[in-house]
N, C-alpha and C positions, 0 to 999 in steps of 0.2 A: 532566423527565420526567415528561407528564401521566399516564401509563397508571399501572395494580398493579404490573406486573413493573418488574425493575431490568433498565437498556440498559447492553450494550457497546459501546465505541463505540471501532474500531480507532484507533491513530494509521497516519498518512498519509492518514486521511478527509479529502476534500475539501469545502471549502465557496465560495462562490461568491456575492460581493456587498461589505455593509459597506462599507468605507472600500480593503479589500484582500479578492483573495482567498488564502487562506488555507489551511496544511494542520495537522490536530491534531497535536500532536506527542507524544503516548505516549497508549498504551491504558489506558481509566478506563471505570470503572463506573459510571450516574448513579443514585442510589436511586430508588425510586418515591416520583414526587408532589414531588421536588427540582430545582433548579439547582445546578447545582456550576461552579466557574472551568475553565476548558481550558487548559493547554499549547499554543500553539499558532505557526507560523512563515507567513512571509506568503511566499508565489509570485506576488505579484506586487509588484514593485519601484516599478514609477513610476507608482502612483496611492494618494493619500490624500485622498478625498474621498466623500462618498456618491451618486456619479456614477459611474455605471459604463454606456457605452459611449451614453450623452446619455439613460440613464435611470436615475432616481430609484431607490438603493437601500432607502431610509429604515435602512439603516444595519442592515438583517437579512442573514442568507446563507440560500442555499441547497445543502443537502447536496447529493452529488456520488454515483448509483452506481458510484463509483470513488476509490481508494487513488493518492497518491503514488506514482512508479515508486520503485523497493527503493531505487535510489541518493538519490532527494531523498528520499525517507520517514529513510531511515539518517541522514542529515546534521542532520534535525531530532531525529530521537528518541534515537540514542545520540551521536552531536556534540555536539548543542545547538549549532550554528551556522546565523548564520542567513547570513551570508558567503557559507556554503557551498552551503548549501540554492540561496542566488540564480546560485549558479557551477553547479550541476547544473541548474538551470529553461532558464537559459541555453543549458544545453548539449542538454538533450534539443529545445527550440525549434528552435534550427539545426538541428539531425539532422532533426526535418520540416518546415525550411525554412519556419520563421515568425518574423516580425519583430515580434510586436507592441507598440504604440506606451508600453503600460505593462510588458510584460514578461512578462507571467501566463504562467502554465502552461496554464493554460485554452484558450490557444490552441492546444499541440498534443492537451490533450485532446477536444475539440470542433473536431474534423478534419474540415473543410470539403471536402477534391479529395476526388475521384469515386474515386479509383485505391486513394487511400490506406484511404478509405472501407470498399471494395471487400471488402480485405485483411483489414481487421480483421474486416469482419461473416461472412468464412470462417473468419476463427480461433476468433472467438466461439462460431463453428455449431459447429465443430469442439471446440470446447473443454465447450459444454454437452453434449454426448456423454457425456464424463468423467462428468457429474453422474449416468448412467444408474447407475454402483456406488454409489449414496449411497441408490438403492432396494432394493438387495440386502438378505434378510434373513440377514442372517451377521454373527454376535459383536456385535451390536447397533450394526450401519450405521457407518460412519465414520466419523472424528474429526477428519478434515483432510486435507492434499494435499499434495505435492513439486512443483517445477515446475522446469526447464531452459529455456536460450534459448542457440542455440549451442554446443548439448551440455555447457552446465556447469547444476550444478544451482543455482538463485540461492538458494531457502529452503525450508525444509520446516517445514510449518504446521500445529499441530493444537488441539483445543478441549476444553472438558471434558467436552460432549455431545453426541452428533451433529446434535441440534435447534441448538446455539448454530453449528454448522459451515451446517447448513445455512441458518441466516439469511444466514450473511457469504459464502455460496458464487459466489454471483450478482457482487458486488464483486470479489472476487477474483481469478473467470474473467475480469472486465471488465480489469481492473486488468494481468492477464497480457497478454492479446490486444494491446494496448498497447504494453506493452514488448518483444512478442516481433513488432509490427507494425514498430516502431522500427527492431531490430536486422533485420529484411531489410533496410528502406530504407538502411541503415548499407552495408550490405552489396553494396546496388545502385549506392549512390553508388562505392564505392570498387569496381566493377567485379569483384567476388568473389561466386563463386557461394551462394546460399541455401540455408543448412543444413538439410539434408533428413535427420537419421539419428536414433538412439534415444541417447538420453542413458545412460550406466551408473548402475542402478537402486544400485550399490554404492557412487557419492558420495552419495545420502542417508545409509546407514548410515553411513558413515563420518565423515560431516557431525553425525550425530548424536551417536554416540557420544565423540566429540571436543568437545564442550560437558559432557557429562555432570559430569567430574571438575574444571572451571574455577569459581573462586572466585565468586560471586556478591555483587553491587556492588547495595544497596539506592537506590534513587530514588523519593524520595515526589513524587508529582505535587498541579498546584492544584486536579487533585479530590477531591481526599484518600483516593487510594489509592496502595498504594507496587508498585511494580514492580521484578522484580529483573531484572538483567542480567549476563548472564558475558560475558568479554571477553577474546580474545588477537588475537596474530597472526593468525590463520586465521578464527577463528569467535565469532559474536557468538550471543548467548543471548538469550532476554525472558520473565518473566513478568509476565502481569497478577494483580496480585492484591484480593483484596475480603475483609476480614477474614485465614481462612485457607485460604479455597478459591480453587485458581486457574483460570483461565477461560481458558487462553490459553499458548501457549508457541510460538514460534518461534526456528529456526537459521537464521540464514545465514552467509553466505562475507561476512568484512570484505572493506572497500574496499581 
């Protein structure tokens, strides 16, 4: 962090390059003027070289304005399983019709198919309209969002301040658009109609309330932060803390 403000990095953040494409495994805060270690999982199984698609990476990574899908992220963040991350990357690539030689998830993220790109762009444009509520001058503006795919709420995510949320809103919306487009593609492949009804907002309340009374599990990250997770058969809940300040919370159904 070369700046004067701390940086919040979200779990699932995709970084491309190095000797293999990866996802950041845990939410972490990088203090001003400091470098910290990070937990990470590989999302590219077949490469261990500083050459990527014929180009030298110099061992450096480029961050993407995108998180890994909820399932891929969860296999690293919550289950801490590289093999399950790879398995879910393979599923995502198969759903997208991708067979990259190195098995990288970026083959799905960096879609080249014109029809798929058009679907994603339409969804990104529609989702971007929801950011209008962030400009509402009401109770300090929103601090988070919930989203559903195929009528089921996938995740509820909130931040400590509207400004923190707004910094990450674009990344979250890009991620949701890819997940939704893959769900549409699966429906088309299975010969099923694309789900086009509104999800029940009651799911959001039930999901959050169900997490409140669960016991927290402490996870110390390589970056020197402490994350707290709650887990049962129905609900995952995570907090990222620096000192005593909560920066972000998310609730999402367990796999």
